[in-house]
C-alpha positions in Angstrom: 109.6 157.9 -165.6 112.9 156.3 -165.7 115.1 157.7 -162.9 119.0 156.7 -163.0 120.2 157.6 -159.5 124.0 157.2 -158.8 124.2 154.5 -160.3 127.9 151.9 -160.9 128.5 148.7 -161.7 132.1 146.9 -161.0 133.1 143.6 -163.2 135.5 142.6 -160.3 137.2 145.8 -159.4 136.9 147.7 -163.2 134.2 150.3 -163.2 132.1 149.9 -166.2 129.7 153.4 -165.2 130.3 155.2 -162.2 127.9 157.6 -160.6 125.4 157.7 -164.2 122.0 160.1 -162.9 120.0 160.3 -165.6 116.1 160.9 -165.1 113.9 160.8 -168.7 110.4 161.4 -168.4 107.2 160.1 -170.7 107.2 160.9 -173.8 110.4 161.7 -174.1 113.7 160.4 -175.9 117.1 160.4 -174.2 120.5 159.2 -176.3 123.3 157.9 -175.2 126.6 159.2 -177.2 130.1 157.7 -176.1 133.4 155.7 -177.7 133.2 152.2 -177.7 133.8 151.1 -174.1 132.7 153.5 -172.9 130.3 151.8 -170.6 127.2 152.9 -172.6 126.4 149.0 -173.8 127.0 148.0 -169.3 124.6 151.5 -168.7 121.9 149.7 -171.1 121.9 146.4 -169.9 121.2 147.6 -166.1 118.5 150.0 -167.7 116.9 146.6 -169.3 117.5 144.9 -165.6 119.7 142.4 -167.2 122.6 143.9 -164.8 122.1 144.8 -161.2 123.8 148.1 -160.3 126.6 147.9 -157.4 125.3 151.2 -156.3 122.5 153.1 -156.8 118.6 152.8 -158.1 117.4 152.5 -161.8 113.4 152.5 -161.4 110.1 153.1 -163.6 107.5 154.8 -162.3 109.3 155.0 -158.6 109.5 150.8 -159.2 113.1 148.4 -159.2 113.7 147.2 -162.6 116.4 144.5 -161.7 114.4 141.4 -161.0 110.4 142.9 -161.1 108.7 140.9 -163.8 105.8 143.3 -163.7 108.3 146.2 -164.3 110.1 144.5 -166.7 107.1 143.6 -168.7 106.2 146.2 -169.7 110.5 146.9 -171.3 111.0 146.8 -175.4 114.6 145.6 -175.5 116.5 145.2 -178.3 120.6 144.7 -178.5 122.9 145.5 -180.7 123.3 141.4 -181.4 119.5 139.5 -181.0 119.7 136.1 -180.0 116.9 134.4 -180.9 116.4 130.8 -181.1 117.9 129.9 -184.2 115.5 127.3 -185.1 112.3 129.1 -184.6 110.8 130.2 -187.2 109.3 133.9 -187.1 105.4 133.2 -186.7 106.4 130.8 -183.9 108.7 133.4 -182.6 105.3 135.7 -182.1 103.5 133.2 -180.5 106.3 133.1 -177.7 106.1 136.5 -177.3 102.2 136.6 -177.5 102.7 133.5 -174.5 104.7 135.7 -172.0 103.9 138.9 -172.9 100.2 139.6 -171.9 100.2 143.3 -173.7 101.9 141.7 -177.1 99.2 142.5 -180.0 99.7 140.3 -182.3 97.6 142.3 -184.6 100.3 145.4 -184.9 103.6 143.2 -185.0 101.8 142.1 -188.7 100.8 145.7 -189.5 104.4 146.4 -188.9 105.3 143.4 -191.4 103.4 145.1 -193.9 106.6 148.0 -193.9 109.9 145.2 -194.0 107.8 142.6 -195.6 110.1 139.3 -193.5 108.3 136.0 -194.6 107.2 134.7 -191.1 107.4 131.1 -192.6 111.6 131.9 -192.6 113.5 130.4 -189.8 115.6 133.0 -187.5 119.1 130.9 -188.8 117.4 131.9 -192.8 117.5 135.8 -192.3 120.0 138.8 -191.9 121.5 141.0 -189.3 119.5 143.6 -190.9 116.2 141.3 -190.9 117.0 140.5 -187.1 117.2 143.8 -186.3 113.5 144.6 -187.3 112.5 141.6 -186.3 113.8 142.3 -183.0 112.5 146.1 -183.1 108.8 144.3 -184.5 108.5 141.9 -181.4 109.4 144.9 -179.0 107.4 147.6 -180.3 104.3 144.7 -180.5 104.6 144.5 -176.4 103.6 148.5 -176.5 106.2 148.9 -173.8 106.2 151.8 -171.7 110.0 152.3 -172.5 111.9 151.3 -174.8 115.4 150.6 -174.7 117.6 150.1 -178.0 121.3 149.6 -178.3 122.9 150.2 -181.9 119.0 149.8 -183.5 120.3 150.7 -187.0 123.2 148.7 -187.0 123.3 146.5 -190.5 120.4 147.9 -191.8 119.7 149.8 -194.9 119.1 154.1 -195.7 115.2 152.7 -196.4 115.1 150.4 -193.4 116.6 153.2 -191.3 114.2 155.8 -191.9 111.2 153.5 -191.7 112.7 152.6 -188.2 113.3 156.5 -187.1 109.7 157.6 -188.3 108.2 154.7 -186.2 109.9 155.4 -183.0 108.8 158.9 -183.2 105.5 157.9 -183.9 105.3 155.3 -180.5 106.2 158.6 -178.6 104.2 160.8 -180.3 100.8 158.3 -180.3 101.7 156.2 -176.8 103.7 158.4 -174.9 106.3 155.7 -173.8 109.7 156.8 -173.3 112.6 155.6 -174.9 116.6 155.1 -174.5 118.8 154.7 -177.3 122.6 154.4 -177.9 124.1 154.6 -181.4 127.3 155.6 -183.0 125.1 157.4 -185.7 124.8 160.3 -184.1 123.3 162.1 -187.0 120.3 160.0 -186.5 120.4 160.9 -182.8 120.6 164.2 -183.6 117.2 164.2 -185.4 115.7 161.8 -183.0 116.5 162.9 -179.4 115.2 165.3 -177.5 118.5 165.2 -174.6 121.6 164.0 -174.8 124.0 162.5 -172.7 128.1 161.9 -173.7 129.7 159.0 -171.4 133.2 159.0 -171.4 135.3 156.0 -169.2 131.8 155.2 -167.4 131.2 158.6 -166.5 128.7 161.3 -168.0 130.9 164.2 -169.2 127.9 166.3 -170.1 124.8 166.2 -170.3 121.4 168.3 -172.2 118.9 169.0 -174.8 119.9 168.5 -178.1 120.3 171.9 -178.8 121.6 173.1 -175.5 125.0 171.0 -176.3 125.6 172.8 -179.7 125.1 176.0 -177.7 128.3 174.9 -175.6 130.9 175.0 -178.4 131.3 178.2 -181.4 132.6 177.1 -184.4 134.0 180.5 -186.3 134.6 180.4 -189.9 137.5 183.2 -190.2 139.6 184.7 -193.0 142.6 187.0 -192.8 144.7 188.7 -195.5 148.1 187.9 -193.4 147.5 184.6 -190.9 148.6 185.6 -187.7 149.9 182.9 -185.4 147.4 181.7 -184.1 149.2 179.6 -181.0 148.5 182.8 -179.4 144.6 182.0 -179.3 144.0 181.0 -176.0 140.6 178.4 -175.0 140.3 177.1 -178.4 139.4 173.0 -178.6 140.9 172.8 -182.1 141.6 174.9 -185.8 141.0 173.9 -189.1 142.7 175.2 -192.3 141.4 174.9 -195.9 143.0 176.4 -198.2 142.7 180.6 -196.8 139.8 179.9 -194.4 140.1 178.8 -191.0 138.0 177.1 -188.8 138.1 177.6 -184.9 136.6 176.3 -182.4 135.7 177.1 -178.6 133.7 177.3 -175.7 130.7 179.6 -176.4 131.6 181.3 -173.1 134.8 182.1 -173.5 136.0 185.2 -175.0 136.8 183.5 -178.5 135.5 186.3 -180.6 137.3 188.8 -179.5 140.7 187.5 -179.2 140.3 186.5 -183.3 139.0 190.1 -184.0 142.1 191.5 -182.4 144.3 189.4 -184.6 142.2 192.0 -187.3 140.3 188.8 -189.6 139.2 189.9 -193.2 136.2 187.7 -192.3 134.5 186.1 -189.5 131.6 184.3 -189.1 129.7 181.4 -187.1 129.2 179.0 -188.4 126.7 175.0 -187.7 128.4 172.3 -185.7 126.4 169.6 -186.2 126.4 166.9 -182.8 129.4 164.7 -184.0 131.5 167.6 -184.5 130.3 169.0 -180.5 130.8 165.5 -179.7 134.3 164.9 -181.1 135.7 168.5 -180.0 133.7 168.1 -176.5 135.8 164.2 -176.1 139.3 165.8 -176.8 138.6 168.1 -175.0 138.0 166.0 -171.6 141.0 163.8 -173.1 143.5 166.5 -172.6 
């Protein structure tokens, strides 16, 4: 299990992440969501053992990750920008990984390459960013990690490659019971992939729950009025959208917004589903406000 307890990281006086607490059980996928500059990549660097936190502790199965080669050998890390040796051929990079990671499975790499079809005789600098991302994922899956840490892993990929990668990640978790921490701006992908989600804003976790739990915290009503009343009288509303004669009113589920709307004598009032992306937007707006 990955355990992140009371972790903070400073750059001089700037606090990039502030008192982060996350636990990721074996066989689970945990998503990190936040705007650019929220602290996601700093947290990922701490999880991968690249940065040492100033406060708190990050452990894998009870052992500290930072400066611990035996534990780091069990962690695969795919960065949003992969800086491999540019003059290495892909097949040379495979041999390099095999020499570093005792559990590296060369056969698994080449089996994966039947799906992604990279020319192993090409140098890293000769392949596109999307191909480099595929290469990084293949290499890190082939070390058979206990924990896979992914920072924008579908960046620069086409739709088919994204689908292949999502299927591979789910398969890896199901077959080997490994854990995954993934950061992405593609919230529709995380919604399908993750068990749990942490929203990060200004270095702090502002919300953390299962995907369904997070989506259930906010409610959206589709409302039609005969004569539109003054909606400014509604309290605890996160947002109101209007398309023609239809109004969409978003609020926290634990508010009494339905009763308030009914008091305005609507012709139609109906709860409608929300995507993770919508929940993130309205949660962020609320926190900023």
